[in-house]
C-alpha positions as CSV (number, residue, x, y, z in Angstrom):
1,X,-11.6,-11.0,-2.5
2,X,-9.4,-13.1,-4.8
3,X,-6.1,-14.8,-3.9
4,X,-4.0,-12.5,-6.1
5,X,-5.4,-9.4,-4.4
6,X,-4.7,-10.8,-1.0
7,X,-1.1,-11.6,-2.0
8,X,-0.7,-8.0,-3.3
9,X,-2.0,-6.6,0.0
10,X,0.5,-8.7,2.0
11,X,3.4,-7.9,-0.3
12,X,2.6,-4.2,0.1
13,X,2.6,-4.4,3.9
14,X,5.8,-6.4,4.0
15,X,7.5,-4.0,1.6
16,X,6.4,-1.0,3.6
17,X,7.7,-2.5,6.8
18,X,11.0,-3.5,5.3
19,X,11.5,-0.1,3.8
20,X,10.9,1.5,7.2
21,X,13.7,-0.7,8.4
22,X,16.0,0.4,5.5
23,X,15.7,-3.0,4.0
24,X,14.9,-2.9,0.4
25,X,14.6,-6.7,-0.3
26,X,12.7,-7.9,-3.3
27,X,9.4,-9.2,-2.0
28,X,7.7,-12.1,-3.8
29,X,5.1,-14.7,-2.9
30,X,8.1,-16.9,-1.8
31,X,9.4,-14.3,0.6
32,X,9.9,-16.1,4.0
33,X,8.1,-14.5,6.8
34,X,8.8,-16.8,9.7
35,X,11.7,-19.2,10.4
36,X,15.1,-19.6,8.8
37,X,16.0,-16.9,6.3
38,X,13.0,-14.8,7.3
39,X,13.0,-11.1,6.2
40,X,11.2,-10.3,9.5
41,X,12.2,-10.5,13.1
42,X,9.6,-11.4,15.7
43,X,8.5,-7.8,16.2
44,X,8.3,-7.4,12.5
45,X,5.9,-10.4,12.2
46,X,3.7,-9.0,15.0
47,X,3.6,-5.6,13.1
48,X,2.6,-7.4,9.9
49,X,-0.1,-9.4,11.6
50,X,-1.6,-6.3,13.2
51,X,-1.4,-4.3,10.0
52,X,-3.0,-7.1,8.0
53,X,-5.9,-7.6,10.4
54,X,-6.5,-3.8,10.4
55,X,-6.4,-3.4,6.6
56,X,-8.7,-6.3,6.0
57,X,-11.1,-5.0,8.7
58,X,-11.1,-1.6,6.9
59,X,-12.1,-3.5,3.8
60,X,-15.0,-5.2,5.6
61,X,-13.3,-8.5,6.2
62,X,-12.7,-9.7,9.8
63,X,-9.8,-12.2,9.9
64,X,-7.8,-13.6,12.8
65,X,-4.2,-14.5,12.1
66,X,-3.5,-15.5,15.7
67,X,-6.4,-17.8,16.2
68,X,-6.1,-21.4,17.6
69,X,-6.7,-22.5,14.0
70,X,-3.6,-20.6,12.7
71,X,-1.4,-21.6,15.6
72,X,-2.3,-25.3,15.7
73,X,-1.7,-26.0,12.0
74,X,1.0,-28.6,11.2
75,X,2.6,-26.1,8.9
76,X,2.6,-22.5,9.8
77,X,0.6,-20.1,7.6
78,X,3.4,-17.6,8.2
79,X,6.1,-19.6,6.2
80,X,5.9,-17.2,3.3
81,X,3.6,-14.7,1.6
82,X,1.9,-17.4,-0.5
83,X,1.0,-19.6,2.5
84,X,-0.3,-16.6,4.5
85,X,-2.4,-15.5,1.5
86,X,-3.8,-19.0,1.2
87,X,-4.7,-19.0,4.9
88,X,-6.5,-15.6,4.7
89,X,-8.2,-16.7,1.5
90,X,-9.5,-19.9,3.3
91,X,-10.8,-17.7,6.1
92,X,-12.6,-15.4,3.8
93,X,-14.2,-18.2,1.8
94,X,-15.2,-20.1,4.9
95,X,-16.9,-17.0,6.3
96,X,-18.8,-16.4,3.1
97,X,-20.1,-20.0,3.1
98,X,-21.6,-19.7,6.6
99,X,-23.2,-16.3,6.1
């Protein structure tokens, strides 16, 4: 799976969540997911993580967004859509190299 496709999946999930909250923000790869100026509250981030893991599993890719690797990074992969997509892309590429 390519990086642009991962970004598209994340954007779609975030847009769907925000619309369900009656928030019609313009979602881009720079949309902040965690921290100051985030479009999500803590429950929103949890929902996004669960939805992403489920969607990728349905596509045949097992990812873990709450692993020790994700949580111990100096800079959070949840800063914005681009950093989250990069993190997922790294996981997918790493899994392909060990299989």
